[in-house]
Structures are given as structure tokens and as C-alpha cells.
Backbone as JSON Lines, residues from 0, in Angstrom:
{"i":0,"aa":"M","n":[77.45,58.32,146.55],"ca":[76.02,58.93,147.45],"c":[76.51,58.74,149.01]}
{"i":1,"aa":"T","n":[76.44,59.42,149.87],"ca":[76.39,60.19,151.24],"c":[75.59,58.7,152.08]}
{"i":2,"aa":"Q","n":[76.34,58.01,152.8],"ca":[75.96,57.1,153.68],"c":[75.45,57.74,154.71]}
{"i":3,"aa":"S","n":[73.72,57.45,154.95],"ca":[73.27,58.37,156.3],"c":[73.87,57.97,157.8]}
{"i":4,"aa":"R","n":[74.02,58.45,158.46],"ca":[74.49,58.59,159.89],"c":[73.78,57.47,160.79]}
{"i":5,"aa":"E","n":[74.16,56.65,161.46],"ca":[73.5,55.97,162.18],"c":[73.1,56.78,163.29]}
{"i":6,"aa":"W","n":[74.13,57.24,164.39],"ca":[73.88,57.54,165.48],"c":[72.5,58.47,165.64]}
{"i":7,"aa":"P","n":[72.69,59.46,164.67],"ca":[71.57,60.39,164.59],"c":[69.98,59.97,164.55]}
{"i":8,"aa":"N","n":[70.37,59.05,162.96],"ca":[69.32,58.26,163.21],"c":[68.3,57.68,164.53]}
{"i":9,"aa":"N","n":[68.95,56.46,164.87],"ca":[69.09,55.65,165.97],"c":[68.34,56.58,167.39]}
{"i":10,"aa":"A","n":[69.3,57.84,167.57],"ca":[68.85,58.96,168.26],"c":[67.5,59.41,168.57]}
{"i":11,"aa":"R","n":[66.85,59.87,166.88],"ca":[66.06,60.35,166.93],"c":[64.59,59.33,166.77]}
{"i":12,"aa":"D","n":[64.88,58.31,166.8],"ca":[63.77,56.96,166.62],"c":[63.93,56.73,168.04]}
{"i":13,"aa":"A","n":[64.96,56.73,168.94],"ca":[64.99,56.39,170.44],"c":[64.1,57.72,170.96]}
{"i":14,"aa":"R","n":[64.09,58.49,170.59],"ca":[63.69,60.05,171.23],"c":[62.15,60.01,171.05]}
{"i":15,"aa":"D","n":[61.84,59.56,169.73],"ca":[60.51,59.65,169.58],"c":[59.69,58.29,169.64]}
{"i":16,"aa":"R","n":[60.41,57.29,169.83],"ca":[59.32,55.98,170.38],"c":[59.48,56.39,172.55]}
{"i":17,"aa":"A","n":[60.27,57.04,172.92],"ca":[59.96,57.61,174.37],"c":[59.12,58.64,174.38]}
{"i":18,"aa":"A","n":[59.17,59.75,173.6],"ca":[58.19,60.49,173.54],"c":[56.57,59.45,173.58]}
{"i":19,"aa":"E","n":[56.26,58.63,172.57],"ca":[55.28,57.82,172.44],"c":[55.17,56.93,173.9]}
{"i":20,"aa":"A","n":[55.7,56.56,174.27],"ca":[55.95,55.96,175.86],"c":[55.37,56.92,176.97]}
{"i":21,"aa":"A","n":[56.07,58.37,176.88],"ca":[55.83,59.0,177.98],"c":[54.05,59.27,177.71]}
{"i":22,"aa":"V","n":[53.3,59.59,176.57],"ca":[52.21,60.13,176.46],"c":[51.24,58.91,176.78]}
{"i":23,"aa":"E","n":[51.85,57.44,176.27],"ca":[50.8,56.23,177.18],"c":[50.8,56.15,178.54]}
{"i":24,"aa":"G","n":[52.25,56.39,179.12],"ca":[51.97,56.59,180.79],"c":[51.1,57.66,181.23]}
{"i":25,"aa":"M","n":[51.14,58.76,180.92],"ca":[50.38,59.51,181.21],"c":[49.05,59.59,180.99]}
{"i":26,"aa":"R","n":[48.79,58.83,179.8],"ca":[47.31,58.34,179.49],"c":[46.63,57.58,180.89]}
{"i":27,"aa":"A","n":[48.03,56.69,181.23],"ca":[47.65,55.7,181.9],"c":[47.31,56.43,183.17]}
{"i":28,"aa":"L","n":[48.17,57.05,183.48],"ca":[47.73,57.97,184.97],"c":[47.16,59.04,184.96]}
{"i":29,"aa":"E","n":[46.85,59.59,184.39],"ca":[45.11,60.65,184.2],"c":[44.0,60.26,185.1]}
{"i":30,"aa":"P","n":[43.77,59.68,185.29],"ca":[42.46,59.03,186.0],"c":[42.56,58.97,186.96]}
{"i":31,"aa":"L","n":[43.74,58.19,187.43],"ca":[44.35,58.06,189.17],"c":[44.44,59.33,189.67]}
{"i":32,"aa":"V","n":[44.6,60.1,188.93],"ca":[45.23,61.61,189.37],"c":[44.47,62.38,189.84]}
{"i":33,"aa":"D","n":[43.7,62.5,188.69],"ca":[42.19,63.49,188.88],"c":[41.07,63.27,189.78]}
{"i":34,"aa":"G","n":[40.86,61.69,189.62],"ca":[39.91,61.08,190.7],"c":[38.52,61.27,190.36]}
{"i":35,"aa":"M","n":[38.49,61.82,188.73],"ca":[37.36,62.3,188.33],"c":[36.15,61.32,188.42]}
{"i":36,"aa":"R","n":[36.66,59.77,188.25],"ca":[35.58,58.57,188.07],"c":[36.33,57.19,188.96]}
{"i":37,"aa":"E","n":[35.31,56.87,189.28],"ca":[35.37,55.53,190.47],"c":[36.09,54.35,189.3]}
{"i":38,"aa":"M","n":[36.95,54.21,189.92],"ca":[37.61,52.62,189.72],"c":[38.1,51.47,190.87]}
{"i":39,"aa":"T","n":[37.99,50.57,190.38],"ca":[38.08,49.21,191.1],"c":[39.65,49.18,191.5]}
{"i":40,"aa":"E","n":[40.29,48.58,192.21],"ca":[41.18,48.59,192.79],"c":[42.08,47.97,191.84]}
{"i":41,"aa":"T","n":[41.56,46.64,190.62],"ca":[42.15,45.88,189.78],"c":[42.3,47.21,188.67]}
{"i":42,"aa":"E","n":[41.55,47.98,188.85],"ca":[42.0,48.97,187.41],"c":[43.09,49.72,187.73]}
{"i":43,"aa":"K","n":[42.75,50.5,189.08],"ca":[43.99,51.31,189.4],"c":[45.3,50.25,189.53]}
{"i":44,"aa":"L","n":[45.63,49.39,190.02],"ca":[46.72,48.76,189.79],"c":[47.05,48.42,188.31]}
{"i":45,"aa":"R","n":[46.0,47.86,187.32],"ca":[46.36,47.98,185.77],"c":[46.9,49.12,185.07]}
{"i":46,"aa":"R","n":[46.42,49.79,185.85],"ca":[46.66,50.99,185.02],"c":[48.1,51.69,185.87]}
{"i":47,"aa":"A","n":[48.46,51.57,186.93],"ca":[49.96,51.93,187.26],"c":[50.53,50.98,186.8]}
{"i":48,"aa":"A","n":[50.86,49.7,186.7],"ca":[51.59,48.95,185.78],"c":[51.55,49.52,184.64]}
{"i":49,"aa":"M","n":[50.89,49.52,183.74],"ca":[50.88,50.36,182.13],"c":[51.63,51.62,182.79]}
{"i":50,"aa":"A","n":[51.56,52.29,183.62],"ca":[52.75,53.34,183.65],"c":[54.08,53.33,184.12]}
{"i":51,"aa":"L","n":[54.51,52.43,184.49],"ca":[55.61,51.55,185.06],"c":[56.28,51.28,183.57]}
{"i":52,"aa":"V","n":[55.6,50.21,183.06],"ca":[56.11,50.03,181.95],"c":[56.69,51.01,181.17]}
{"i":53,"aa":"A","n":[55.78,51.96,181.04],"ca":[56.0,52.86,179.83],"c":[57.5,53.37,180.1]}
{"i":54,"aa":"L","n":[57.62,53.77,181.4],"ca":[58.91,54.44,182.24],"c":[60.01,53.4,181.68]}
{"i":55,"aa":"Q","n":[60.06,52.38,182.02],"ca":[61.04,50.92,181.9],"c":[61.69,51.15,180.41]}
{"i":56,"aa":"R","n":[60.52,51.71,179.78],"ca":[60.45,51.45,177.89],"c":[61.1,52.5,177.99]}
{"i":57,"aa":"I","n":[60.79,54.01,178.54],"ca":[61.73,55.31,178.15],"c":[63.04,55.24,178.49]}
{"i":58,"aa":"A","n":[63.08,54.56,180.25],"ca":[64.62,54.74,180.17],"c":[65.3,53.77,179.47]}
{"i":59,"aa":"R","n":[64.86,52.46,179.2],"ca":[65.73,51.65,178.04],"c":[65.8,52.07,176.68]}
{"i":60,"aa":"L","n":[65.19,52.83,176.17],"ca":[65.42,53.76,174.77],"c":[66.17,54.64,175.3]}
{"i":61,"aa":"L","n":[65.96,55.49,176.03],"ca":[67.36,56.77,176.39],"c":[68.66,56.16,176.87]}
{"i":62,"aa":"E","n":[68.94,55.04,177.31],"ca":[70.18,54.47,177.75],"c":[70.73,53.56,176.51]}
{"i":63,"aa":"S","n":[70.04,53.35,175.44],"ca":[70.61,53.02,174.42],"c":[71.34,53.97,173.3]}
{"i":64,"aa":"V","n":[70.71,55.24,173.62],"ca":[71.31,56.18,172.88],"c":[71.95,56.89,173.81]}
{"i":65,"aa":"G","n":[72.94,56.37,174.91],"ca":[73.9,57.13,175.44],"c":[73.43,57.48,176.98]}
{"i":66,"aa":"A","n":[72.4,57.62,177.45],"ca":[71.95,58.07,178.4],"c":[72.59,57.07,179.86]}
{"i":67,"aa":"C","n":[72.67,57.76,180.81],"ca":[73.57,57.11,181.76],"c":[72.45,56.96,182.78]}
{"i":68,"aa":"T","n":[72.34,55.84,183.44],"ca":[71.04,55.67,184.67],"c":[71.99,54.77,185.69]}
{"i":69,"aa":"R","n":[71.44,54.71,186.91],"ca":[72.14,53.74,187.94],"c":[71.21,52.61,187.86]}
{"i":70,"aa":"P","n":[71.88,51.75,187.46],"ca":[71.32,50.29,187.9],"c":[70.22,50.07,188.77]}
């Protein structure tokens, strides 16, 4: 039996998880950008923080499979 290759499988997993995080970030930011509903400052801050966490997760996932980023 041929053993599965680790890198392509890990890269696929990182890609998929990064895509899920991107969607989470977009959903958090969309109400802030479209301005269609009133939000408290606390809600705005919470949504911005959620988007930041999603972006950080995307960067870490891509770095884990070789993407070069500056610290």
C-alpha cells in the first residue's frame, strides 16, 4: 500500500480552514460596511475583533504550509 503524502494533505487542510476563516471574517465585517442597520459601538468593536482573529488565523494557516510573511 502506498503511504499518503503528508504535505499535500496538510496544505489542502490549511487551504480549507483558511477559506472557512475568510468567510467568518467577511460575515463579521459585512454589516459594518453596508451600514444597513444600527449597531452599538460595542457591537462594532466585537465584529472588528472577530474579523481580526479570522485574518490572523488565515495568516497562521498559510504560514504553516510555507507562505512567507513578514513578522
